[in-house]
DRENDO-1510 file (C-alpha; in Angstrom, 1 decimal, always signed):
<recs>
REC; n; res; u; v; w
REC; 1; UNK; +18.5; +7.8; +15.5 .
REC; 2; UNK; +16.4; +7.3; +12.4 .
REC; 3; UNK; +13.1; +5.5; +12.9 .
REC; 4; UNK; +9.7; +5.1; +11.3 .
REC; 5; UNK; +6.5; +6.3; +13.0 .
REC; 6; UNK; +2.8; +5.6; +12.2 .
REC; 7; UNK; +1.5; +9.2; +12.2 .
REC; 8; UNK; -1.9; +8.8; +10.6 .
REC; 9; UNK; -3.1; +5.2; +10.2 .
REC; 10; UNK; -4.5; +4.5; +6.8 .
REC; 11; UNK; -3.8; +2.7; +3.5 .
REC; 12; UNK; -0.1; +2.3; +2.9 .
REC; 13; UNK; -0.5; +3.8; -0.5 .
REC; 14; UNK; -1.3; +7.1; +1.3 .
REC; 15; UNK; +1.9; +7.1; +3.3 .
REC; 16; UNK; +0.7; +6.7; +6.9 .
REC; 17; UNK; +4.4; +6.3; +8.1 .
REC; 18; UNK; +7.1; +8.9; +8.3 .
REC; 19; UNK; +10.8; +8.4; +8.5 .
REC; 20; UNK; +12.2; +10.8; +11.0 .
REC; 21; UNK; +14.8; +11.4; +13.8 .
REC; 22; UNK; +13.8; +10.2; +17.2 .
REC; 23; UNK; +15.8; +10.0; +20.5 .
REC; 24; UNK; +17.6; +6.7; +21.0 .
REC; 25; UNK; +15.5; +4.9; +23.6 .
REC; 26; UNK; +16.8; +4.5; +27.2 .
REC; 27; UNK; +16.4; +1.0; +28.5 .
REC; 28; UNK; +14.2; +0.5; +31.6 .
REC; 29; UNK; +15.6; -1.2; +34.7 .
REC; 30; UNK; +14.7; -4.7; +33.3 .
REC; 31; UNK; +15.4; -3.9; +29.6 .
REC; 32; UNK; +18.1; -4.4; +27.0 .
REC; 33; UNK; +19.0; -1.7; +24.5 .
REC; 34; UNK; +19.6; -3.2; +21.1 .
REC; 35; UNK; +21.4; -1.8; +18.0 .
REC; 36; UNK; +19.1; -3.3; +15.3 .
REC; 37; UNK; +20.8; -5.5; +12.8 .
REC; 38; UNK; +17.7; -6.6; +10.9 .
REC; 39; UNK; +13.9; -6.4; +11.3 .
REC; 40; UNK; +11.4; -8.5; +9.5 .
REC; 41; UNK; +8.3; -7.0; +7.8 .
REC; 42; UNK; +5.2; -8.7; +9.1 .
REC; 43; UNK; +1.6; -8.5; +8.0 .
REC; 44; UNK; +0.7; -7.3; +11.5 .
REC; 45; UNK; +2.9; -4.2; +10.8 .
REC; 46; UNK; +0.6; -3.6; +7.8 .
REC; 47; UNK; -2.5; -3.9; +10.1 .
REC; 48; UNK; -0.9; -1.4; +12.6 .
REC; 49; UNK; +0.0; +1.1; +9.8 .
REC; 50; UNK; -3.4; +0.9; +8.1 .
REC; 51; UNK; -5.4; +1.0; +11.3 .
REC; 52; UNK; -6.9; -2.5; +11.2 .
REC; 53; UNK; -5.5; -2.7; +14.7 .
REC; 54; UNK; -6.6; +0.2; +16.9 .
REC; 55; UNK; -4.0; +2.8; +17.9 .
REC; 56; UNK; -2.5; +2.0; +21.3 .
REC; 57; UNK; +0.6; +4.2; +21.1 .
REC; 58; UNK; +0.3; +7.3; +18.9 .
REC; 59; UNK; +3.3; +7.6; +16.6 .
REC; 60; UNK; +4.4; +4.1; +17.3 .
REC; 61; UNK; +7.5; +2.6; +15.5 .
REC; 62; UNK; +6.4; -0.7; +14.0 .
REC; 63; UNK; +8.4; -3.9; +13.8 .
REC; 64; UNK; +8.5; -7.0; +16.0 .
REC; 65; UNK; +10.9; -9.4; +14.2 .
REC; 66; UNK; +14.0; -7.8; +15.4 .
REC; 67; UNK; +17.6; -9.1; +15.6 .
REC; 68; UNK; +20.0; -6.9; +17.4 .
REC; 69; UNK; +23.2; -6.6; +19.4 .
REC; 70; UNK; +23.0; -5.6; +23.1 .
REC; 71; UNK; +24.6; -2.2; +23.6 .
REC; 72; UNK; +23.0; -1.2; +26.9 .
REC; 73; UNK; +21.5; -2.9; +29.9 .
REC; 74; UNK; +19.2; -1.7; +32.7 .
REC; 75; UNK; +20.4; -2.0; +36.3 .
REC; 76; UNK; +18.1; -5.0; +37.1 .
REC; 77; UNK; +19.2; -7.1; +34.1 .
REC; 78; UNK; +21.3; -10.2; +34.7 .
REC; 79; UNK; +22.3; -13.0; +32.3 .
REC; 80; UNK; +23.1; -10.7; +29.3 .
REC; 81; UNK; +26.2; -8.7; +28.5 .
REC; 82; UNK; +27.0; -6.1; +25.9 .
REC; 83; UNK; +27.7; -7.7; +22.5 .
REC; 84; UNK; +25.2; -10.5; +22.9 .
REC; 85; UNK; +23.0; -11.1; +19.8 .
REC; 86; UNK; +19.3; -11.5; +20.7 .
REC; 87; UNK; +15.9; -11.5; +19.1 .
REC; 88; UNK; +12.9; -9.4; +20.0 .
REC; 89; UNK; +9.4; -10.7; +19.1 .
REC; 90; UNK; +5.7; -9.7; +19.2 .
REC; 91; UNK; +4.9; -10.6; +22.8 .
REC; 92; UNK; +6.6; -8.0; +25.0 .
REC; 93; UNK; +5.1; -8.4; +28.4 .
REC; 94; UNK; +2.5; -10.0; +30.6 .
REC; 95; UNK; +1.5; -9.6; +34.2 .
REC; 96; UNK; +2.7; -13.1; +35.1 .
REC; 97; UNK; +0.1; -13.5; +37.8 .
REC; 98; UNK; -3.3; -14.0; +36.0 .
REC; 99; UNK; -5.0; -17.4; +35.7 .
REC; 100; UNK; -3.8; -17.6; +32.0 .
REC; 101; UNK; -0.2; -16.9; +32.8 .
REC; 102; UNK; -0.2; -19.3; +35.7 .
REC; 103; UNK; -1.5; -22.2; +33.5 .
REC; 104; UNK; +1.1; -21.6; +30.8 .
REC; 105; UNK; -1.2; -19.6; +28.5 .
REC; 106; UNK; +0.5; -16.2; +28.7 .
REC; 107; UNK; -0.6; -15.5; +25.2 .
REC; 108; UNK; -4.1; -15.0; +26.6 .
REC; 109; UNK; -3.0; -12.6; +29.4 .
REC; 110; UNK; -5.4; -9.6; +29.5 .
REC; 111; UNK; -2.5; -7.4; +30.4 .
REC; 112; UNK; -0.2; -8.6; +27.6 .
REC; 113; UNK; +1.8; -6.0; +25.7 .
REC; 114; UNK; +3.2; -6.1; +22.2 .
REC; 115; UNK; +6.2; -4.8; +20.4 .
REC; 116; UNK; +5.4; -2.3; +17.6 .
REC; 117; UNK; +1.9; -1.8; +18.9 .
REC; 118; UNK; +2.1; -0.9; +22.6 .
REC; 119; UNK; +5.8; +0.0; +22.5 .
REC; 120; UNK; +8.2; +1.1; +19.8 .
REC; 121; UNK; +9.6; -1.7; +17.7 .
REC; 122; UNK; +12.4; -2.4; +15.2 .
REC; 123; UNK; +11.7; -0.1; +12.2 .
REC; 124; UNK; +14.6; +1.9; +13.7 .
REC; 125; UNK; +18.3; +1.9; +14.4 .
REC; 126; UNK; +17.8; +1.1; +18.1 .
REC; 127; UNK; +15.1; -0.7; +20.1 .
REC; 128; UNK; +14.5; -1.9; +23.7 .
REC; 129; UNK; +13.3; -5.3; +24.9 .
REC; 130; UNK; +12.5; -6.6; +28.4 .
REC; 131; UNK; +15.3; -9.0; +29.1 .
REC; 132; UNK; +12.7; -11.7; +30.2 .
REC; 133; UNK; +11.2; -11.6; +26.7 .
REC; 134; UNK; +14.5; -11.6; +24.6 .
REC; 135; UNK; +15.5; -14.7; +22.7 .
REC; 136; UNK; +19.0; -16.0; +22.3 .
REC; 137; UNK; +19.5; -16.9; +18.7 .
REC; 138; UNK; +21.2; -20.0; +17.1 .
REC; 139; UNK; +24.7; -19.1; +15.9 .
REC; 140; UNK; +24.0; -20.9; +12.6 .
REC; 141; UNK; +21.4; -18.3; +11.5 .
REC; 142; UNK; +22.6; -15.0; +10.1 .
REC; 143; UNK; +20.7; -11.8; +11.1 .
REC; 144; UNK; +18.5; -11.6; +7.9 .
REC; 145; UNK; +17.6; -15.3; +8.0 .
REC; 146; UNK; +16.8; -15.1; +11.8 .
REC; 147; UNK; +14.5; -12.0; +11.7 .
REC; 148; UNK; +11.4; -13.6; +10.1 .
REC; 149; UNK; +11.6; -16.6; +12.5 .
REC; 150; UNK; +10.8; -14.3; +15.4 .
REC; 151; UNK; +7.1; -13.8; +14.5 .
REC; 152; UNK; +6.3; -15.4; +11.2 .
REC; 153; UNK; +8.1; -18.6; +12.3 .
REC; 154; UNK; +6.8; -18.6; +15.9 .
REC; 155; UNK; +3.2; -17.9; +15.0 .
REC; 156; UNK; +3.3; -20.5; +12.2 .
REC; 157; UNK; +4.6; -23.0; +14.6 .
REC; 158; UNK; +1.8; -22.3; +17.1 .
REC; 159; UNK; -0.7; -22.5; +14.3 .
REC; 160; UNK; +0.7; -25.9; +13.3 .
REC; 161; UNK; +0.3; -27.2; +16.9 .
REC; 162; UNK; -3.2; -25.7; +17.2 .
REC; 163; UNK; -4.2; -27.5; +14.0 .
REC; 164; UNK; -3.5; -30.9; +15.7 .
REC; 165; UNK; -2.0; -32.5; +12.7 .
REC; 166; UNK; -1.7; -36.2; +13.2 .
REC; 167; UNK; +1.6; -38.0; +12.6 .
REC; 168; UNK; +2.4; -38.1; +8.9 .
REC; 169; UNK; -0.9; -36.3; +8.3 .
REC; 170; UNK; -2.2; -34.3; +5.3 .
REC; 171; UNK; -1.9; -30.5; +5.9 .
REC; 172; UNK; -3.4; -27.7; +3.8 .
REC; 173; UNK; -1.9; -24.2; +3.9 .
REC; 174; UNK; -4.1; -21.3; +2.7 .
REC; 175; UNK; -1.8; -18.5; +1.8 .
REC; 176; UNK; +1.9; -18.9; +1.4 .
REC; 177; UNK; +3.8; -15.9; +2.6 .
REC; 178; UNK; +6.4; -15.4; +5.3 .
REC; 179; UNK; +4.7; -17.5; +8.0 .
REC; 180; UNK; +3.3; -20.3; +5.9 .
REC; 181; UNK; +6.6; -21.0; +4.1 .
REC; 182; UNK; +8.4; -21.5; +7.5 .
REC; 183; UNK; +5.5; -23.6; +8.9 .
REC; 184; UNK; +5.6; -25.8; +5.8 .
REC; 185; UNK; +9.3; -26.6; +6.4 .
REC; 186; UNK; +8.6; -27.8; +10.0 .
REC; 187; UNK; +5.6; -29.9; +8.9 .
REC; 188; UNK; +7.6; -31.5; +6.1 .
REC; 189; UNK; +10.5; -32.2; +8.3 .
REC; 190; UNK; +8.1; -34.0; +10.7 .
REC; 191; UNK; +6.7; -36.2; +7.9 .
REC; 192; UNK; +3.6; -34.4; +6.8 .
REC; 193; UNK; +2.2; -34.2; +3.3 .
REC; 194; UNK; +1.6; -30.5; +2.6 .
REC; 195; UNK; -0.8; -29.1; +0.0 .
REC; 196; UNK; -0.7; -25.3; -0.6 .
REC; 197; UNK; -3.6; -23.2; -1.8 .
REC; 198; UNK; -2.6; -19.6; -2.6 .
REC; 199; UNK; -3.3; -17.0; -5.3 .
REC; 200; UNK; +0.3; -16.2; -6.4 .
REC; 201; UNK; +2.0; -18.2; -9.0 .
REC; 202; UNK; +5.4; -17.4; -7.5 .
REC; 203; UNK; +4.3; -18.5; -4.1 .
REC; 204; UNK; +3.0; -21.8; -5.7 .
REC; 205; UNK; +6.4; -22.3; -7.3 .
REC; 206; UNK; +8.2; -21.7; -3.9 .
REC; 207; UNK; +5.8; -24.2; -2.2 .
REC; 208; UNK; +6.7; -26.9; -4.7 .
REC; 209; UNK; +10.4; -26.1; -4.4 .
REC; 210; UNK; +10.2; -26.5; -0.7 .
REC; 211; UNK; +8.6; -30.0; -1.0 .
REC; 212; UNK; +4.9; -29.4; -1.1 .
REC; 213; UNK; +3.0; -32.3; -2.7 .
REC; 214; UNK; +0.7; -29.8; -4.6 .
REC; 215; UNK; +0.1; -26.1; -5.1 .
REC; 216; UNK; -3.0; -24.6; -6.5 .
REC; 217; UNK; -5.2; -21.5; -6.4 .
REC; 218; UNK; -6.6; -20.5; -3.0 .
REC; 219; UNK; -10.2; -21.5; -4.0 .
REC; 220; UNK; -9.2; -24.8; -5.7 .
REC; 221; UNK; -9.8; -28.0; -3.7 .
REC; 222; UNK; -6.7; -30.0; -2.7 .
REC; 223; UNK; -6.1; -33.3; -4.4 .
REC; 224; UNK; -7.0; -35.2; -1.3 .
REC; 225; UNK; -9.0; -34.6; +2.0 .
REC; 226; UNK; -7.0; -32.8; +4.7 .
REC; 227; UNK; -6.5; -33.9; +8.2 .
REC; 228; UNK; -5.6; -30.3; +9.2 .
REC; 229; UNK; -5.5; -26.9; +7.6 .
REC; 230; UNK; -4.1; -23.5; +8.5 .
REC; 231; UNK; -5.5; -20.2; +7.1 .
REC; 232; UNK; -2.7; -17.7; +6.8 .
REC; 233; UNK; -4.4; -15.3; +4.4 .
REC; 234; UNK; -6.4; -12.6; +6.2 .
REC; 235; UNK; -9.4; -13.6; +4.1 .
REC; 236; UNK; -12.5; -14.7; +6.0 .
REC; 237; UNK; -14.2; -15.9; +2.8 .
REC; 238; UNK; -11.6; -18.7; +2.7 .
REC; 239; UNK; -12.8; -20.2; +6.0 .
REC; 240; UNK; -15.7; -22.2; +4.5 .
REC; 241; UNK; -13.5; -23.2; +1.6 .
REC; 242; UNK; -10.9; -24.7; +3.9 .
REC; 243; UNK; -13.5; -26.3; +6.1 .
REC; 244; UNK; -15.0; -28.1; +3.1 .
REC; 245; UNK; -11.5; -29.4; +2.3 .
REC; 246; UNK; -11.2; -31.1; +5.7 .
REC; 247; UNK; -11.7; -34.8; +6.2 .
REC; 248; UNK; -13.9; -36.0; +9.0 .
REC; 249; UNK; -12.6; -34.8; +12.4 .
REC; 250; UNK; -10.3; -32.3; +10.7 .
REC; 251; UNK; -9.2; -29.0; +12.3 .
REC; 252; UNK; -8.8; -25.6; +10.7 .
REC; 253; UNK; -6.6; -23.1; +12.6 .
REC; 254; UNK; -6.8; -19.4; +11.7 .
REC; 255; UNK; -3.3; -17.9; +12.1 .
REC; 256; UNK; -3.9; -14.2; +11.6 .
REC; 257; UNK; -4.4; -11.4; +14.2 .
REC; 258; UNK; -6.9; -9.8; +11.8 .
REC; 259; UNK; -9.4; -11.5; +9.5 .
REC; 260; UNK; -12.1; -10.1; +7.2 .
REC; 261; UNK; -15.6; -11.2; +7.9 .
REC; 262; UNK; -16.4; -14.8; +7.7 .
REC; 263; UNK; -19.5; -15.6; +5.6 .
REC; 264; UNK; -22.3; -17.8; +7.0 .
REC; 265; UNK; -21.2; -21.4; +7.4 .
REC; 266; UNK; -23.3; -24.4; +6.2 .
REC; 267; UNK; -23.4; -26.9; +9.1 .
REC; 268; UNK; -23.8; -30.0; +6.9 .
REC; 269; UNK; -20.9; -29.4; +4.5 .
REC; 270; UNK; -18.5; -27.3; +6.6 .
REC; 271; UNK; -18.9; -28.3; +10.3 .
REC; 272; UNK; -20.6; -31.6; +10.5 .
REC; 273; UNK; -18.5; -34.8; +11.1 .
REC; 274; UNK; -16.8; -33.1; +14.1 .
REC; 275; UNK; -14.8; -30.6; +12.1 .
REC; 276; UNK; -13.2; -27.9; +14.3 .
REC; 277; UNK; -12.5; -24.2; +13.7 .
REC; 278; UNK; -9.8; -22.7; +16.0 .
REC; 279; UNK; -8.2; -19.3; +16.3 .
REC; 280; UNK; -4.6; -18.6; +17.1 .
REC; 281; UNK; -3.8; -15.8; +19.5 .
REC; 282; UNK; -0.2; -14.6; +19.6 .
REC; 283; UNK; +2.2; -17.1; +21.1 .
REC; 284; UNK; +4.0; -17.9; +24.3 .
REC; 285; UNK; +7.7; -17.6; +25.1 .
REC; 286; UNK; +7.9; -21.3; +25.2 .
REC; 287; UNK; +6.5; -21.5; +21.7 .
REC; 288; UNK; +9.4; -19.3; +20.6 .
REC; 289; UNK; +12.0; -21.3; +22.4 .
REC; 290; UNK; +10.6; -24.6; +21.0 .
REC; 291; UNK; +10.4; -23.2; +17.5 .
REC; 292; UNK; +13.9; -21.8; +17.4 .
REC; 293; UNK; +15.2; -25.1; +18.6 .
REC; 294; UNK; +13.4; -26.9; +15.8 .
REC; 295; UNK; +14.4; -24.3; +13.3 .
REC; 296; UNK; +18.0; -25.1; +14.1 .
REC; 297; UNK; +17.5; -28.8; +14.1 .
REC; 298; UNK; +15.6; -28.9; +10.8 .
REC; 299; UNK; +17.6; -26.1; +9.1 .
REC; 300; UNK; +14.5; -24.0; +8.6 .
REC; 301; UNK; +15.3; -21.1; +6.3 .
REC; 302; UNK; +13.4; -18.0; +5.3 .
REC; 303; UNK; +13.2; -17.0; +1.7 .
REC; 304; UNK; +13.9; -13.3; +2.1 .
REC; 305; UNK; +14.0; -10.0; +0.2 .
REC; 306; UNK; +15.9; -7.2; +1.9 .
REC; 307; UNK; +15.1; -3.5; +1.9 .
REC; 308; UNK; +17.1; -0.7; +3.4 .
REC; 309; UNK; +15.5; +0.6; +6.6 .
REC; 310; UNK; +14.7; +3.9; +4.8 .
REC; 311; UNK; +12.4; +2.0; +2.4 .
REC; 312; UNK; +10.2; +0.4; +5.0 .
REC; 313; UNK; +7.1; +2.0; +3.5 .
REC; 314; UNK; +7.9; +0.5; +0.1 .
REC; 315; UNK; +8.4; -2.9; +1.8 .
REC; 316; UNK; +4.9; -2.7; +3.3 .
REC; 317; UNK; +3.4; -1.7; +0.0 .
REC; 318; UNK; +5.1; -4.6; -1.7 .
REC; 319; UNK; +3.8; -6.9; +1.1 .
REC; 320; UNK; +0.3; -5.8; +0.5 .
REC; 321; UNK; +0.5; -6.2; -3.2 .
REC; 322; UNK; +2.1; -9.7; -2.9 .
REC; 323; UNK; +5.1; -8.5; -4.9 .
REC; 324; UNK; +7.6; -10.9; -3.3 .
REC; 325; UNK; +7.7; -14.5; -2.1 .
REC; 326; UNK; +8.7; -15.4; +1.4 .
REC; 327; UNK; +9.5; -12.5; +3.8 .
REC; 328; UNK; +10.8; -9.0; +3.6 .
REC; 329; UNK; +13.6; -7.9; +6.0 .
REC; 330; UNK; +14.7; -4.3; +6.7 .
REC; 331; UNK; +18.4; -3.7; +7.2 .
REC; 332; UNK; +19.7; -0.4; +8.6 .
REC; 333; UNK; +22.1; +1.5; +6.3 .
REC; 334; UNK; +25.7; +1.5; +7.4 .
REC; 335; UNK; +27.2; +4.9; +8.2 .
</recs>
């Protein structure tokens, strides 16, 4: 099969990925083999390619927003058959026995494994997924629309819940890419007022088109105090900016897996009045199931730009440059 590999992590402008032939993977006893139909391009893939996340599997194939059709099953798999359409997400495995897993916080499992980091992912024509971590997808969603939901959507949903937004509350979103524009749709459907702070004029137009009450530059204050905020941009310098925008008792959730350094915080203006700063670490399978159900109920739709699989490196460069709004999706070439 044709697949991308991260051969030498570094700036995407220096071509750290190579498109090459690799063997079609053989599913393990508890795994499904998928023929990939679409794979979303996530900022975490950029962090893997550029080395912001340390190498765990040399030559790994990135990609963890994967929609595919089951074409092979390990001997221990039950509940799936060839031809089923399923999704593969970031969280790939946990030990299931640690204190975190037993209390429903499998996203904190010290033995957790991740698609496109610990194991090869979906920047390829075929991929495997442990059957216990595969998602059944709503029929109403086509392959390209479904792909970004499997990480951008799920992590945005978890960030929204971590932000503890009160009913009909005022939510600020810092950055408005693949994850934020899906999160905004859930928040709006649930009755929130959404204010968007982001650097791109196109992203601000998309935010307003989706129903945001306002859209301004990332460093501009929102038009009213916020009950909750989510930082999607991997820019630590925005943490104090967002904290200052919170009303008393407000919560800021940081959604990214990687963040540049946070500058010193001023207690009086940025943390006093019981403001809270929270991180978001991966997600649980229950988060995924809950979000996919809401996405179907609220008709959450990703704004997408498609690229042929052979141009994944270009998609990552465009993501880094902010050249498109919404989410990029790779589609394998036919033939």
